[in-house]
VEXDREN-2710 file (C-alpha; in Angstrom, 1 decimal):
% VEXDREN-2710
k/r/px/py/pz
1/MET/-1.5/6.2/16.3
2/THR/0.1/6.8/12.9
3/THR/-1.9/7.0/9.6
4/ILE/0.0/6.5/6.4
5/GLY/-1.3/7.6/3.0
6/MET/0.3/5.9/0.0
7/GLN/-0.5/7.1/-3.5
8/TYR/0.1/4.8/-6.5
9/ASP/-0.4/5.7/-10.2
10/VAL/-1.0/2.5/-12.1
11/LEU/-0.4/2.0/-15.9
12/PRO/-3.6/1.6/-17.9
13/GLY/-4.7/-2.1/-18.1
14/LYS/-2.7/-3.0/-15.0
15/GLU/-5.3/-1.9/-12.4
16/GLN/-6.5/-5.4/-11.5
17/ILE/-2.9/-6.6/-10.9
18/PHE/-2.5/-3.7/-8.5
19/VAL/-5.8/-4.5/-6.7
20/ASP/-4.9/-8.2/-6.4
21/ALA/-1.5/-7.2/-4.9
22/PHE/-3.3/-5.0/-2.4
23/ILE/-5.5/-7.9/-1.4
24/ARG/-2.3/-10.0/-0.8
25/VAL/-0.9/-7.1/1.3
26/LEU/-4.0/-7.1/3.4
27/GLU/-3.5/-10.8/4.0
28/ALA/0.2/-10.2/5.0
29/LEU/-0.9/-7.5/7.4
30/LYS/-3.0/-9.9/9.5
31/GLY/-1.0/-10.4/12.7
32/VAL/1.5/-7.6/11.9
33/PRO/2.4/-6.0/15.2
34/GLY/0.8/-2.5/15.4
35/HIS/-1.4/-2.7/12.3
36/GLN/-4.9/-1.6/12.9
37/GLU/-6.6/-1.2/9.5
38/SER/-6.0/-0.5/5.8
39/HIS/-8.2/0.5/3.0
40/LEU/-7.8/1.0/-0.8
41/TYR/-9.5/4.0/-2.6
42/GLU/-9.5/4.9/-6.3
43/ASP/-9.5/8.5/-7.5
44/VAL/-12.9/8.9/-9.3
45/GLN/-11.4/11.7/-11.5
46/GLN/-8.2/10.0/-12.5
47/LYS/-8.6/6.3/-13.3
48/GLY/-5.6/4.2/-12.1
49/THR/-4.7/6.5/-9.3
50/TYR/-5.1/4.8/-5.9
51/LEU/-4.7/5.7/-2.3
52/ILE/-4.0/3.2/0.4
53/VAL/-4.7/4.5/3.9
54/SER/-3.3/2.4/6.8
55/GLN/-3.3/2.9/10.5
56/PHE/-0.6/1.6/12.7
57/ALA/-0.1/2.0/16.5
58/ARG/3.4/3.4/15.9
59/MET/5.5/4.6/13.0
60/GLU/8.0/1.9/13.8
61/ASP/5.4/-0.8/13.2
62/PHE/4.8/0.5/9.7
63/THR/8.5/0.9/8.9
64/ALA/9.2/-2.7/10.1
65/PHE/6.4/-4.0/7.9
66/ILE/7.5/-2.3/4.7
67/HIS/11.0/-3.6/5.2
68/SER/9.8/-7.1/6.0
69/ASP/10.1/-10.2/3.9
70/ALA/6.3/-10.6/4.1
71/PHE/5.9/-7.2/2.3
72/LYS/8.5/-7.9/-0.3
73/ALA/6.9/-11.3/-1.1
74/VAL/3.5/-9.7/-1.9
75/THR/4.6/-6.6/-3.8
76/ASN/6.1/-7.0/-7.2
77/TRP/5.7/-3.5/-8.6
78/GLY/9.0/-3.6/-10.4
79/LYS/8.7/-7.1/-11.8
80/GLU/5.2/-6.5/-13.1
81/GLU/6.0/-3.0/-14.4
82/ILE/2.6/-1.7/-13.3
83/LEU/3.3/1.8/-11.9
84/ARG/3.5/5.0/-13.9
85/GLY/6.0/6.5/-11.4
86/ARG/7.3/6.3/-7.9
87/PRO/4.8/5.8/-5.1
88/ARG/4.2/8.8/-2.9
89/HIS/3.8/8.3/0.9
90/LYS/2.6/10.8/3.5
91/VAL/2.6/10.2/7.2
92/TYR/-0.1/11.7/9.4
93/ALA/1.2/11.1/13.0
94/GLN/-0.9/11.9/16.0
END
């Protein structure tokens, strides 16, 4: 199993756009090979900082998803200009 932690810093006032995009990502994950579960958490000390934790059977399953058309269709970070910086990802492989 591979656990992925993805941290996103969202511009003030754009939090709901980000949350709505995450919900679309969850829908896109249904039926994705190897996806087991995903959750969104917000930092209680820094508003607008979010962590998505996802579990996949294999790293290859995660990589295939983030390069898929389904993922690109539901994430529009650049178009919406909602992030304060580049997302940071960390892989916790078991």
